VOGU-3710 file (C-alpha; in Angstrom, 3 decimals, decimal comma):
1> xxxxxxxxxx> -84,909/-46,219/-25,954  -82,064/-44,965/-27,814  -78,827/-45,051/-25,961  -77,542/-41,333/-25,417  -73,901/-40,858/-26,477  -72,016/-39,138/-23,796  -68,428/-37,697/-24,241  -66,582/-37,816/-20,978  -63,934/-35,070/-21,547  -61,890/-34,795/-24,849
11> xxxxxxxxxx> -61,087/-38,103/-26,552  -57,604/-39,301/-26,080  -56,733/-39,234/-29,743  -57,942/-35,900/-30,360  -56,295/-34,541/-27,277  -52,871/-36,102/-28,554  -53,280/-34,457/-31,821  -54,433/-31,049/-30,487  -51,693/-30,845/-27,600  -50,514/-27,281/-29,133
21> xxxxxxxxxx> -54,113/-25,758/-28,194  -53,818/-26,655/-24,630  -51,896/-24,446/-22,188  -51,808/-25,413/-18,620  -49,343/-22,660/-17,735  -49,242/-19,095/-18,848  -47,051/-18,429/-21,774  -43,596/-16,832/-20,511  -42,966/-13,259/-21,368  -40,288/-12,768/-23,889
31> xxxxxxxxxx> -36,979/-11,870/-22,504  -36,118/-8,130/-22,566  -33,607/-7,275/-25,334  -30,048/-6,688/-24,491  -30,727/-2,994/-25,326  -33,498/-2,507/-22,953  -31,600/-4,447/-20,019  -28,554/-2,186/-20,686  -30,616/1,051/-20,495  -32,335/-0,185/-17,313
41> xxxxxxxxxx> -28,764/-0,841/-15,846  -27,870/2,673/-16,902  -30,969/4,335/-15,186  -29,986/2,378/-11,927  -26,614/4,309/-11,605  -26,279/6,791/-9,032  -26,884/10,391/-10,313  -23,987/12,638/-11,301  -23,682/15,418/-8,694  -22,232/18,622/-9,897
51> xxxxxxxxxx> -20,184/19,116/-6,565  -18,608/15,858/-7,081  -17,773/16,742/-10,789  -16,294/19,944/-9,772  -14,101/18,101/-7,026  -12,847/15,701/-9,463  -12,043/18,342/-12,215  -10,093/20,362/-9,535  -8,157/17,416/-8,375  -7,323/16,513/-11,975
61> xxxxxxxxxx> -5,952/20,021/-12,452  -4,011/19,734/-9,187  -2,540/16,576/-10,283  -1,360/18,177/-13,477  0,208/21,047/-11,623  1,980/18,715/-8,961  3,038/15,631/-10,811  3,379/16,195/-14,499  6,970/16,880/-15,816  8,081/17,296/-12,292
71> xxxxxxxxxx> 9,870/14,880/-9,974  8,118/13,678/-6,794  8,466/15,435/-3,448  6,217/17,359/-1,271  3,800/17,362/-3,995  2,675/13,769/-2,949  1,787/14,972/0,593  0,072/18,070/-0,824  -2,102/15,825/-3,181  -2,969/13,682/-0,589
81> xxxxxxxxxx> -4,355/16,479/1,688  -6,454/17,850/-1,152  -7,704/14,316/-1,842  -8,589/13,874/1,856  -10,490/17,115/1,994  -12,401/16,244/-1,175  -13,253/12,779/0,158  -14,525/14,448/3,414  -16,490/17,135/1,537  -18,190/14,446/-0,611
91> xxxxxxxxxx> -19,706/12,745/2,129  -23,499/12,537/2,176  -23,578/13,703/5,738  -21,931/16,774/6,882  -18,605/16,202/8,477  -18,290/17,486/12,055  -15,091/19,442/12,856  -13,700/16,701/15,076  -13,961/14,332/12,130  -12,218/16,679/9,907
101> xxxxxxxxxx> -9,392/16,961/12,438  -9,230/13,204/12,705  -9,252/12,453/8,998  -6,688/15,100/8,254  -4,523/13,857/11,200  -4,458/10,292/9,643  -3,148/11,954/6,425  -0,678/14,049/8,125  0,854/10,986/10,176  0,918/8,802/7,038
111> xxxxxxxxxx> 2,635/11,536/4,945  5,366/12,607/7,274  7,773/10,028/5,763  7,115/11,558/2,179  7,764/15,115/3,513  11,133/13,820/4,923  12,158/11,775/1,906  10,297/10,302/-1,148  11,178/6,577/-1,348  9,523/3,307/-1,876
121> xxxxxxxxxx> 8,864/2,907/1,990  7,477/6,285/2,498  5,073/6,134/-0,524  3,689/2,825/0,876  2,970/4,609/4,153  1,335/7,432/2,302  -0,982/5,019/0,353  -1,611/3,223/3,271  -3,027/6,346/5,208  -5,284/7,077/2,287
131> xxxxxxxxxx> -6,628/3,446/2,391  -7,307/3,872/6,139  -9,335/7,075/5,439  -11,366/5,575/2,466  -12,383/2,755/4,675  -13,040/4,924/7,810  -15,395/7,127/5,478  -17,076/4,038/4,097  -17,650/1,945/7,303  -17,910/5,139/9,436
141> xxxxxxxxxx> -15,399/3,405/11,747  -11,958/1,966/11,902  -11,917/-1,667/10,443  -9,288/-4,377/9,868  -6,335/-3,800/7,417  -7,595/-6,598/5,027  -11,209/-5,222/4,877  -9,980/-1,843/4,011  -7,536/-3,161/1,483  -10,500/-5,109/-0,019
151> xxxxxxxxxx> -12,616/-2,014/-0,183  -9,852/-0,125/-1,934  -9,250/-2,898/-4,354  -13,054/-2,990/-5,162  -13,081/0,698/-5,904  -9,984/0,564/-8,046  -11,609/-2,409/-10,075  -14,628/-0,410/-10,867  -12,809/2,864/-11,798  -12,600/2,287/-15,463
161> xxxxxxxxxx> -16,300/1,897/-15,848  -18,032/3,663/-13,002  -17,849/7,154/-14,443  -18,786/6,326/-18,033  -21,673/4,220/-16,776  -23,059/7,073/-14,728  -22,530/9,510/-17,751  -24,453/7,136/-20,032  -27,100/6,661/-17,278  -27,745/10,625/-17,229
171> xxxxxxxxxx> -28,098/10,501/-20,940  -30,586/7,446/-20,694  -32,606/9,333/-18,094  -32,591/12,498/-20,018  -33,695/10,430/-23,248  -36,557/8,705/-21,273  -37,805/12,062/-19,804  -37,624/13,675/-23,415  -35,384/16,417/-21,776  -32,395/15,990/-23,942
181> xxxxxxxxxx> -33,706/18,138/-26,836  -34,836/20,915/-24,550  -31,453/21,145/-23,111  -29,677/21,356/-26,208  -32,164/23,814/-27,648  -31,444/25,937/-24,706  -27,611/26,495/-26,053  -28,574/27,394/-29,602  -29,700/31,044/-28,991  -26,795/32,003/-26,603
191> xxxxxxxxxx> -24,182/30,365/-28,802  -25,352/31,544/-32,101  -25,877/35,268/-31,156  -22,598/35,136/-28,792  -20,623/34,090/-32,003  -21,976/37,068/-33,997  -21,036/39,399/-31,118  -17,640/38,128/-31,118  -17,216/38,535/-34,854  -18,414/42,019/-34,538
201> xxxxxxxxxx> -16,292/43,103/-31,621  -13,316/41,685/-33,020  -13,549/43,817/-36,030  -13,916/46,932/-34,005  -11,547/46,301/-31,105  -7,983/45,414/-32,025  -7,131/44,178/-28,595  -10,029/41,801/-28,936  -8,952/40,724/-32,426  -5,396/39,973/-31,252
211> xxxxxxxxxx> -6,804/37,757/-28,427  -9,051/36,009/-30,853  -6,179/35,413/-33,320  -3,840/34,131/-30,637  -6,377/31,639/-29,606  -7,276/30,440/-33,040  -3,479/30,152/-33,950  -2,903/27,338/-31,030  -2,234/24,081/-32,335  -4,923/21,808/-30,896
221> xxxxxxxxxx> -4,606/18,106/-30,475  -0,866/17,914/-30,812  0,518/14,462/-29,658  1,572/15,970/-26,239  -1,830/17,392/-25,820  -3,538/14,280/-26,476  -1,359/12,327/-24,175  -1,958/14,916/-21,334  -5,789/14,553/-21,971  -5,502/10,869/-21,750
231> xxxxxxxxxx> -3,500/11,188/-18,442  -6,409/13,607/-17,234  -8,957/11,016/-18,146  -7,242/8,137/-16,408  -6,776/10,115/-13,096  -10,547/11,318/-13,351  -11,703/7,635/-13,834  -9,627/6,402/-10,906  -10,585/9,190/-8,479  -14,278/9,084/-9,273
241> xxxxxxxxxx> -15,268/5,978/-7,296  -13,390/7,267/-4,211  -15,238/10,494/-4,381  -18,593/8,533/-4,391  -17,616/6,149/-1,716  -21,103/6,490/0,175  -23,136/5,875/-2,956  -20,658/3,092/-4,448  -20,326/1,559/-1,196  -23,868/0,500/-0,895
251> xxxxxxxxxx> -23,753/-1,419/-4,236  -20,572/-3,245/-3,777  -20,895/-6,965/-2,860  -20,161/-7,815/0,664  -18,960/-11,362/0,837  -19,621/-12,878/4,110  -16,449/-14,165/5,755  -16,091/-17,925/5,317  -15,554/-20,093/8,464  -11,937/-21,177/8,926
261> xxxxxxxxxx> -11,107/-24,581/7,612  -11,155/-26,918/10,722  -7,665/-28,680/10,911  -8,203/-30,024/14,462  -9,216/-33,426/13,351  -5,998/-33,926/11,070  -3,745/-31,898/13,649  -4,775/-34,009/16,489  -3,290/-37,053/15,086  0,199/-35,485/14,988
271> xxxxxxxxxx> 0,125/-32,640/17,550  -0,614/-34,744/20,749  0,681/-34,424/24,294  3,111/-37,054/23,729  4,555/-35,663/20,371  4,842/-32,236/21,848  6,724/-33,528/25,135  9,137/-35,331/22,864  9,412/-32,233/20,596  10,164/-29,935/23,503
281> xxxxxxxxxx> 12,773/-32,345/25,051  14,496/-32,770/21,921  14,593/-29,143/20,960  15,963/-28,203/24,263  18,700/-30,528/23,999  19,469/-29,212/20,598  19,502/-25,646/21,548  21,313/-26,361/24,594  24,288/-27,931/22,623  24,115/-24,687/20,328
291> xxxxxxxxxx> 24,146/-22,379/23,215  27,203/-24,172/25,205  29,025/-24,034/21,876  28,578/-20,277/21,250  29,485/-19,412/24,774  32,653/-21,517/24,670  33,697/-19,748/21,265  32,793/-16,269/22,231  33,854/-16,295/25,875  35,750/-19,565/26,591
301> xxxxxxxxxx> 38,534/-19,304/24,019  37,663/-22,395/22,160  39,363/-22,447/18,795  37,309/-22,853/15,459  37,708/-25,775/13,203  40,740/-25,772/10,956  40,478/-23,532/7,845  37,573/-21,495/9,332  38,208/-17,771/10,237  36,266/-15,827/13,040
311> xxxxxxxxxx> 34,874/-13,468/10,235  33,432/-16,411/8,235  32,081/-18,079/11,442  30,401/-14,911/12,256  28,925/-14,467/8,693  27,889/-18,157/8,336  25,708/-18,215/11,361  23,995/-14,936/11,581  21,110/-15,642/9,072  20,449/-19,303/9,755
321> xxxxxxxxxx> 20,279/-18,628/13,431  17,397/-16,076/12,653  15,521/-18,295/10,476  15,665/-21,111/13,261  14,416/-18,735/15,864  11,492/-17,711/13,656  10,668/-21,198/13,185  10,939/-21,897/16,894  8,245/-19,053/17,544  5,816/-20,481/14,974
331> xxxxxxxxxx> 6,219/-23,992/16,458  5,623/-22,556/19,874  2,435/-20,786/18,769  1,199/-23,904/17,058  1,432/-26,278/20,037  0,578/-23,748/22,947  -2,615/-25,398/23,375  -1,161/-28,636/24,641  1,557/-26,680/26,571  -0,964/-24,667/28,445
341> xxxxxxxxxx> -2,932/-27,704/29,628  0,129/-29,339/31,216  2,384/-27,663/33,586  5,488/-29,812/32,597  5,114/-28,984/29,027  4,697/-25,411/29,799  8,064/-25,361/31,722  9,732/-26,925/28,756  8,167/-24,351/26,390  9,351/-21,487/28,417
351> xxxxxxxxxx> 12,798/-22,937/28,567  12,909/-23,446/24,917  11,696/-19,955/24,227  14,376/-18,568/26,584  17,205/-20,576/24,669  15,634/-19,209/21,441  16,001/-15,656/22,631  19,697/-16,413/23,545  20,020/-17,758/20,036  18,996/-14,353/18,526
361> xxxxxxxxxx> 21,557/-12,561/20,839  24,351/-14,745/19,655  23,190/-14,208/15,992  23,287/-10,294/16,776  26,839/-10,855/18,181  27,915/-12,788/15,111  26,542/-9,875/12,786  28,339/-7,209/14,890  31,619/-9,141/14,845  31,243/-9,590/11,108
371> xxxxxxxxxx> 30,332/-5,726/10,600  33,469/-4,750/12,630  35,634/-6,778/10,240  33,770/-5,984/6,784  32,045/-2,731/7,529  28,405/-1,848/7,150  25,978/-2,367/4,184  22,310/-2,080/3,476  21,796/-5,844/3,813  23,628/-5,976/7,065
381> xxxxxxxxxx> 21,329/-3,133/8,461  18,413/-5,016/7,310  19,470/-8,197/9,029  20,045/-6,239/12,461  16,481/-4,948/12,192  15,001/-8,305/11,272  16,931/-9,836/14,315  15,277/-7,115/16,582  11,828/-7,653/15,386  12,284/-11,513/15,820
391> xxxxxxxxxx> 13,657/-11,002/19,217  10,582/-8,649/20,116  8,247/-11,219/18,571  9,528/-13,970/20,733  9,033/-11,794/23,829  5,563/-11,188/22,676  5,025/-14,873/22,142  6,094/-15,568/25,730  3,821/-13,049/27,091  0,933/-14,322/25,008
401> xxxxxxxxxx> 1,517/-17,861/26,434  1,998/-16,784/29,965  -1,210/-14,400/30,024  -3,020/-16,745/27,853  -3,840/-14,148/25,273  -5,451/-14,950/22,106  -3,399/-15,554/18,557  -5,166/-12,309/17,371  -3,654/-10,410/20,091  -0,258/-11,810/18,971
411> xxxxxxxxxx> -0,718/-10,907/15,410  -2,014/-7,450/16,095  1,091/-6,790/18,451  3,622/-8,090/15,958  1,999/-6,065/13,279  1,999/-2,844/15,152  5,714/-3,598/16,052  6,533/-3,978/12,337  4,612/-0,944/11,241  6,270/1,336/13,796
421> xxxxxxxxxx> 9,881/-0,070/12,990  9,276/0,709/9,329  7,791/4,003/10,075  10,816/5,089/12,160  13,092/3,766/9,336  11,614/6,224/6,979  13,407/9,066/8,894  16,885/7,438/9,011  19,333/8,320/6,432  20,894/4,958/6,057
431> xxxxxxxxxx> 23,200/6,115/3,290  24,730/8,608/5,601  24,945/6,128/8,343  26,687/3,577/6,225  29,306/6,047/4,742  29,920/7,562/8,230  30,652/4,189/9,794  32,747/2,880/6,953  34,645/5,952/6,875  35,167/6,442/10,666
441> xxxxxxxxxx> 38,731/7,495/11,912  39,657/3,921/13,147  38,562/2,268/10,079  41,087/-0,024/8,252  41,613/1,766/4,931  42,259/-1,567/3,191  38,942/-2,857/3,953  36,861/0,246/2,849  34,736/-0,641/-0,072  35,187/2,821/-1,984
451> xxxxxxxxxx> 33,029/1,956/-4,874  30,169/0,939/-2,660  30,344/4,186/-0,590  30,335/6,233/-3,853  27,451/4,231/-5,220  25,314/5,408/-2,196  24,502/8,628/-3,681  24,331/12,314/-2,718  23,154/11,303/0,777  26,784/9,983/1,456
461> xxxxxxxxxx> 28,317/13,356/0,497  28,769/14,715/4,006  30,540/11,636/5,142  32,774/11,730/1,979  33,503/15,274/2,147  34,514/14,925/5,913  36,835/11,952/5,199  38,412/13,925/2,468  39,085/16,790/4,756  40,544/14,619/7,394
471> xxxxxxxxxx> 42,759/12,602/5,176  43,055/14,510/1,952  41,860/11,463/-0,063  39,137/11,581/-2,719  37,781/8,135/-2,453  35,431/8,659/-5,497  38,174/10,118/-7,833  39,171/6,675/-9,527  35,562/5,888/-10,572  33,504/7,290/-13,379
481> xxxxxxxxxx> 30,441/7,644/-11,191  30,507/10,444/-8,774  27,824/11,324/-6,191  26,403/14,678/-6,868  23,874/16,824/-5,424  20,910/17,570/-7,648  19,654/20,997/-6,719  15,773/21,435/-6,117  14,713/23,232/-9,172  10,862/23,098/-8,609
491> xxxxxxxxxx> 8,931/23,557/-5,443  6,966/20,260/-6,196  10,090/18,251/-5,608  10,928/19,707/-2,196  12,007/17,295/0,435  13,123/17,958/4,094  16,171/15,680/3,908  17,211/17,111/0,454  16,686/20,698/1,795  18,911/19,893/4,745
501> xxxxxxxxxx> 21,573/18,380/2,480  21,445/21,342/0,190  21,890/23,783/3,344  24,734/21,843/4,544  26,638/21,796/1,154  26,125/25,395/0,608  27,512/25,999/3,986  30,688/23,934/3,265  31,011/25,887/0,113  31,112/29,116/1,875
511> x> 33,836/27,950/4,260
//
């Protein structure tokens, strides 16, 4: 019987030669072209809403009226109020009256410094209020400052591309739905017949003809007009993401907070019970020597080293003492865990904090003595405010350690005290304060820095005029720069401080 030939599968040689005919996996689909991916991205953009388009046009026109070709003033507050109202109107959900009141209240409080006087610090508070409002609208609650700032930076970063992408997305959707030609064809009849009516009426009506001729005689697209149109475009691009906060916020990446870096293992080698105890003991001895020295000089009548004047001693120690106190507060916060766990370390820490508070007080006494001799300046006012903040921060540190509160509480309390202090500084006319102090009746005329006072500007004019009326000396006469009051020529630049100054000078002129 003949043997039957049996092929068990495909021969190896044929399988190796015909590998291209075998496909164990489905062939991958070709990647979409960049053009189709681009149009698919456009179609995913949120749709343009007519009400938000109208809002951005109104805000751009208001920006043109308030800011272009006029100095800053109350215009900043008015624009912020209009922007806040537009943000509340553009929400997807209707805004309740109490939320309207809360949102406008935030804007009012943050813009009070701008209404008083436009300066860098007041502008920062105005911008900060808008950041808080935008984050409140996006998250529907108050969030931390860093989260609100991150959201604002994200909205600002996408402002150059969001509106153009949405416009292109609207055209892409219309192109896909084959409605573009229908929409364009709808304008052919009214525009064509309307142009014919305009030509006929202009031939029959001389007033119509004069208006048409005046419109045609306008020089379009001059350099100034192109520049203004470009400014309109930039403002519209910047405002558009903020008017679309609910729609854009859902598409923004929301990075999860990373866990803090654990430093306990490395810090545990250095910050131990023994090292903290030695540190507090040494620091108390050093600060005790400093305290005894200052007390002996201020109240004990101990003479200074040869060649050093009392004014030099006061000026030399003011700023380093504040830096020392600040460093002491940071060290106390960093080592409080060891101090709280051991009663003896707790006593040493509070003793050291007490000496640090006295150190700040002596720094303030030195600064006060130096100001009595060399008068007041902006830098010395800043130093005094900084000393007050450091002193208050050290008191908060003692409270935080004594009541075992969290570091977050300490940071939040110090941030609030800093914000409140800067907010109050917006309402203080420091130029007038400096000029009034330096030109007081018991001031030494040989120690008056006349050039510095004259450089303070128009805010120092009341003090300069009072000194001139009392002594008959015009201190600014020898200098080419004269402080002059710039009258308020446009209502957009109105400010409460400048208005008060103008009323005072007008009253003095009548007398």
